[in-house]
C-alpha positions in Angstrom: 97.9 116.3 146.2 100.1 119.3 147.1 103.2 117.1 146.1 101.7 116.8 142.6 101.6 120.7 142.2 105.2 120.9 143.4 106.3 118.2 140.9 104.5 119.9 138.1 106.2 123.3 139.0 109.6 121.7 139.1 109.1 119.9 135.8 108.0 123.2 134.1 111.2 124.8 135.5 113.4 122.0 134.2 111.7 122.0 130.8 112.1 125.8 130.7 115.8 125.6 131.4 116.3 123.0 128.8 114.4 125.2 126.3 116.6 128.2 127.3 119.7 126.2 126.8 118.6 125.0 123.4 117.7 128.5 122.2 121.0 129.8 123.5 122.9 127.1 121.6 121.1 127.8 118.3 121.7 131.5 118.8 125.4 130.9 119.2 125.7 128.7 116.1 126.1 125.2 117.6 123.9 123.6 115.0 125.1 125.6 111.9 127.0 122.7 110.1 125.9 119.3 110.9 126.9 117.6 107.7 130.7 118.2 107.5 131.7 116.6 110.8 130.0 113.4 109.8 131.9 113.0 106.6 135.2 114.6 107.6 136.8 111.3 108.2 136.1 110.3 104.6 138.2 113.1 103.1 141.9 112.4 102.4 144.5 114.6 103.9 146.3 116.9 101.6 150.0 115.7 101.1 152.5 118.3 102.2 154.6 119.8 99.3 158.0 118.9 101.2 157.0 115.3 101.4 156.3 115.1 97.7 159.7 116.7 96.8 161.7 114.3 99.0 160.0 111.3 97.5 160.7 112.2 93.9 164.4 112.8 94.6 165.0 109.2 95.7 
């Protein structure tokens, strides 16, 4: 029975540490922009101005 109390205490400590880590990451802005990274690969890269000039001269 005493092992059960030890395991409950350890599980509360682990849950508390995960909660503290989550709150710290929210406070530091880890979850501010969750839309842009998922669609960033869909955007075309801007062509460089030098590349356009060399293509029109040929």
